[in-house]
N, C-alpha and C positions, 0 to 999 in steps of 0.2 A: 512297660510292655508296648510293643509296636502293633500295627494293624494285623500283621500276619499272625502274631502270637494270640491276639484277641480272637481272631476268626477261628483259629485252631481250638482255642479254649471253649468257644461257644458253638463249635461245629457248624460254622457258617461259611458259605462260599465267599471268598475274598472279594469278588466282583460285586456280589449282592451288598456286602457291607459297605464297600466304597460308594455304591450308588445311593445309599442312605444318607451320605454326607449332604447331597443336594435334595434328594427326594423325600427324606424323612429326617430333617436336621435335628429335631428335638430328640428323637430316639438315638441318633448317632452321637450327639453331644452327651446324652445321659450315659451311654455305654462307655464312651471314652473317659468321661469325668470319673465314673465309678470305678473303672479298672485302675486308673491312676491313683485315686484316693485309697482304694482297698489295698493296692500294692504297698502303700506307705503306712497305712493305719492298722490293718488287720491281717492276720495270717489265715487265709481262707483254706489252707490245707489242713487246718485243725477243725475237725467236725463240730466241736462245741462252738467255736467262733462263727463258723458258717451258719449253723442253725440259729444262733443268737441274732446274727445280722438279718437273716430272712424274717424272723419273728418281729424284729424291731421295725423293719420296713412294712410288713403286713399290718402291723398295728396302726399305721398311719392312714390306711385305706378305709373307705366306707365299707359297710358290710357286704353290699352287692359285689364289690370288687374282690373282697376277701374270698367270697364264694366262687367267683370266677377262677381265681388262682388255685383254689382247692381242687376244682374239677379239672383244670389243666394239669396240675401235678398228678392227680389220680389217673388221668388218661395216659400220661407219660409212663407212670409206673406200671399200668396195666399192659401197655405196649411192650414194656421191657420184661413182662412176665413176673413182676414182683407183687 
């Protein structure tokens, strides 16, 4: 997947994402690495695989970070009217 495809998938502005390469290098590298790894290892178009991957990553976090992501997800769902 190239930068354009990644930004479309994440609904990010291409220029913003490109600026992260210098301004937020850890985030940029994480996104690039995970998109390429996921492309090879997992089918994220399958809902079960996607949920399993999210849960697997969340389990690695301390409780306060899990709660943060819970509230972020819930806020996003509320914004969508779900």
